N, C-alpha and C positions, 0 to 999 in steps of 0.2 A: 783452873781448879778442877781436879777430878776426884773420883772416889778413892783412887790409890796413890796419885801423885800430884804435886804442885809444881808446875813448870813456869818459870819466870824469866823474862828477858828484857834487856834494854834494846829498843828497836828504833832505828832512824826513820824519818818520814819517807825514805826510799825503800824501806823494807829490809835493811841490813841489820843483822843481829850483832850487837857489840859486846854483850855480856849475857851469860846464861846461868841459871841455877835450877837444879832439880832436887826435890826432897819429898819424902813420903807424906801423904795427907794425914795418916793415922786418925781417921775419922772417928774411931771408937773412943778417942780421948775427949770428944765433945767439940761443940762449935767454937768456943772461945780459944781453945788450944789450936784449932786449925787456923783461925783468923790470925792468931799470933805468929804461926809459922809463915803465913802469907806475908805479913808485915816484915818479918825477918828476911824473907826472900827478896822483897823489894829493896831493903837496905843493903843486902848482899850484892845485888847487881849494881847498885849505885857505887858501892865501894870498889867493885872490880874495875869500873871505868874511871874512878876518881873524879866524878862530877858532883857538883852540888845539886840538891833537889830543885833549885831554881831553874836548872837547865831542862827539866822535864815538863812537857806541855800537858801531860795527862796520864792517867792510869786506866788501862782497860782490863776488865776481868771477864773471861769466858767461864761460865759456871754451868754445871750439869742441870738439866731440867728447866721448867718454865721460869721466866724472869719477867718482871715488870720493867720495861725499858725506860719509862718515864721516871719512876721512883728509884730504880736500881735495887729493888727488893727481889731476893731469891725466894720463891714461894715455897716449894716443897720438893727438893731434889731427891729422887729415889736413891742415888748413890751416896747420900750424906744423911744417915739416920739421925733424927732429932732436930734437923734444920726445918724451921717453918717460919716463913715471912722474915727472913734475915735481911736487914737493911745494909747490904754491903757498901753501896755507894756512900751513904751517910757516914758509915764507920771509917772508910778510907779517906774521905774528904776531911773528917775531923782529925785523923791521925797524921795526914800528910799535907793538908791545906792546898791541894791542887785538884782540878776537875777529875772525876772518876766516872767511868761508864761501865755498866754491867749488862751483859747479855748472855743468851744461851750459847754454849760452846759450839754446837753444830752450826748455828747461824753465823757465829764469828768465823768459823772455818770457811763458810761459803763466801763471806766478805773478803777474806784473805785470798782465796783462789781467784776471785773476780778482780781484785786489785793487783795482785802480785803473781798469780799462778796460771793454771791452765785456762782459766776463764777470761783472761785479759781480752778486752775488746768486744765481749758478748753483751747483749742486752737482756736476754732471758736464759738463765742458767740455773741448774739445780746441783747442789753439792750433796752427795750421799756418803755418809761416814759409816763404814762397816767395820765393826770391831766386836766388843762384847755384846753390844746391841746395834741398832741401826738408827742413825740420826740424820737429819736433813736440814738444809738451808735453801731458801728460795730467793733468787735474784730475779725480780720481774720489772721490766722496763728500766733496767739499770740500777734498781734500788732493792735493798733487802726488804722482803715482805714478811711482817711478823704477825699480821692478823689483828683482830679486835682486842685480844687479851695478851698478845705477845706469845701465843702458843702455836702459831702456824709453823709448819715444817716438821711436825711429829709424824713423819712418813713411815717410821718403823712400826707404827700402830695402825696402818691400813690393814683391813681384814683381807687376807689372801685366801684363806681356807677356813670357812666357818665350822668345820668339823675337825680342824687341825689341833695341834698341841696348845696347851695353855701358856700364855706369855707371862713374863714377870709383872706386867701391868695388871694382870688378873683376867684379861680378855682371852678369847679363844681364836687361834689361827692368825695372829698378827704376822706381818712381814718379818719382824724381828725374831719371832718364835720359829721361823722356817729358814731364814736366810742369813742369820748372823753367825759370828764365831761361836757364840754359846750354843746355837742350834747345831752347828757342825760337830762340836765336841759332844753334845748330848747324843746325837745319832751314833757317833763312834762308840761311846760307852755302851749304848744299847746293843750294838752289833757284837762287841767284845763280850758282854754279859751272856749273850746267846751262844757263845763258843765259837764265833767266826774267827778263823785263823788270820792274823794280820800282823805285820811288823810295826804297826802303830804303837803297840805295847812296848816294844824294844826301844823305839825312839823316845817314848815318854819316860821310860826308866833312865835313859841316858841324860835326860834333862830334869831329873828330880821327881818323876813319877806322875806329874799332872798330864792328863790328856787334854790338849787344847788345839786350837786351829794351827798353831805354828808346827807342832810335831806331826799333825796330820799332813800338812803341806810338805814337810820333809820326807815323810813316808811316801807320799805321792810322787815326789821328784825321784825317789829311789825305785819307782816302778810298782809300788804296792797296789794291787787292783782294788782292794777295799777302800783305801784312802782316795784313790782316783774316782771311784764310784760315789763316795760321800761328797767330794768336792763338786762333782757333776750335778748332784741333786741340789746342793746349795746354789750353784750357778744357775740352775733352772729357775729356782724361786727368785733369785736376783733378777733374772730376765722378766718374770711375770710382774714383779713390782715395777720395773722400768716401763713396761707396757702401760701400766696404769698411770704413771707419772706423765708419760708422753701424751696419752690421750687427754688428760685433764689440763695440762699446762703448755703443751706444744713448745718445749724449749729448744734453743739452738744447741745446747750442750748439757750433758750430765757428767759431772766429775765424780769419780769414785775414789774415795780416800779411806783412811783408817787402816788398821793392821791387816785386815783381810785383803786390801788392795795390793799388798806386797806379793800376792800370788800371781799378779799380772794376767797375761792372756789365758792362762789355764782356767781362770775364773771369768774373765771378761768376754772371751770369744763365745763360749756357750750362751752367755747372757745376751750378747748381741744377736745370736741366731734366733733365740726365742723372740726377741723384739722384731726381727725381720719376718718371722713366721706368723706372729699374732698381732702385730701392730697395724693400725691403719696406714695405708701406703704413704700418704703425703707427710704427716708428722714424723713417721718412723724413718723415712728416707732423709729427712731434713736434719735430725738430731745426730750429734756425735757423742759417743760414749768413750770417755778418756779417763786415764788414771791421773790422780793428783800429781802436781809438780812440786808441791811443797813438803810432802812427806811428814816426818815427825815434827817439823817446825810449824806446821799449820796452826797449832793451838795458840802459841804465843804470837804469831803473826796475826791471827784472827783477833786476839785481844787488842793488839796494837791498832789494827784497822778500825776497830770501833772508835778509838780516839780520833784517828785521822779523819774519818768521815764525819764525825760529830762536830769537829771544830773547823773542818774545811782546810786542813793542812795540805 
């Protein structure tokens, strides 16, 4: 469940996707309408595989924002205006009559990477999801760590620069405000508004007019110096955030996922250099910084992983 789309899949206990459905969230229509679309999506994937509901061992939901893992209540997701303390677990168990598990989407992505993706075999792993914002999931001693209130892993709101730009959360200088796709696009818009010549504008027009991380990446691939400079700046802040994570948690691996990760080494190599230059030697030499193996499927696989780990399948 995201702010713009609902992705739903039938997943086997080996991580194979047998059926898939994608539909818009249309959050502006309200909570009940969105939940109705989620229910319809579940029934759609059941129909695709021609299986009865009795074949399904559970429903997993990855939701944006903080969630209570015990009660399955989504507390106040920023991407879904008007949602407050929504009991998704209870709603879905009433409608379908099977166990339902609800968790934060970035945490679910970390579980999927740990079970099925790049983090297989690790004990201490961090999953960093870079897209519109920056999310995170922490696998510590082989288990998802959610903290006292289920709010652990909000790594995008580490303070990187206390005199930096204002974040969507209201704070100043968060990692998300400096190193996300939104931050990259905002920097590009500021440069263009100052009259800096760049082909980013042309790439944006060809894609409908919006200046976003994708068109900036395309301009960079075409050799645009401004686009490459903007990406280098975001990569620098990515590296600064990674240094903080490595110093606090000493992980074996940090998996970088989300839409920004599609830039590959143009983003990851400068970030690795920052870690080499600024990180303490032992934990920095130990950690591996890798791209996600699961790509766009990480969301639905993460939702399914919540079920598999909860029931021990």
